[in-house]
N, C-alpha and C positions, 0 to 999 in steps of 0.2 A: 452702749450709749456713748462712751468716750470716742469710739471709732467714728461714730456719726458726726460728732463735732469736728474731728480731724478732717473728715471728708469734706464737710461744708467749708471749713477754713481753707482747705486746699483748693476747692473750687472757687472760692472768693478771691484767693491770691491769683489764681490762673486768670480769672475774669479781669482783675485789676491790671495784670501784666498785659493782657491782650488789648485792653482799652488804652493803656499808655502807648503800646506799640502802634495802634491805629492813629493816635494823635501825632506821634512822632513821624509816622509815615506820611500823614497828611501835610505836615510842615515840609518834609523833604520833597514831596510831589509838588507842592506849591512853589518851592524854590526852583525846581526843574522846569516848571511851566511858566515861570515869571514873565518871560518874553512874549508869551502868547496871551497874556492878560493885560488889560489896561491898568494903569497905576491905581485907580480907585478900587477896582475889583480885587487886585492883589492885596492892597492894604486892608480892605474890609475882611477878606478871607483870612488873612494872617491874624488880624485882630481877633476875629471870632475863634480861631484855633487856639490862640494864646489864652483867651478867656476860658476856653474849655479846659486847657491845661491847668489854669489857676483853680478852677472849680474842682478838677480832679484832685489836685494837691490838697485843697481844703477838705474834701471828702476823705482822703487818705489820712490826714491828720486826725479827723474825728474818729475814724475806725481804730487808729493806733492808740488813742487815749482811752 
């Protein structure tokens, strides 16, 4: 039973790391494509991504407590 908990914890950790990687990649892609976007589109997309990062951080804090 303990090994099942370790497996689930490992999978959760992997999923969280992948989600963080996706969000960071999204920010990087956004910066690389900045010139291709109009200012409003860039700002809105960046704002949404930063909100997602904030929500991710809040979820991570809940999990850690």
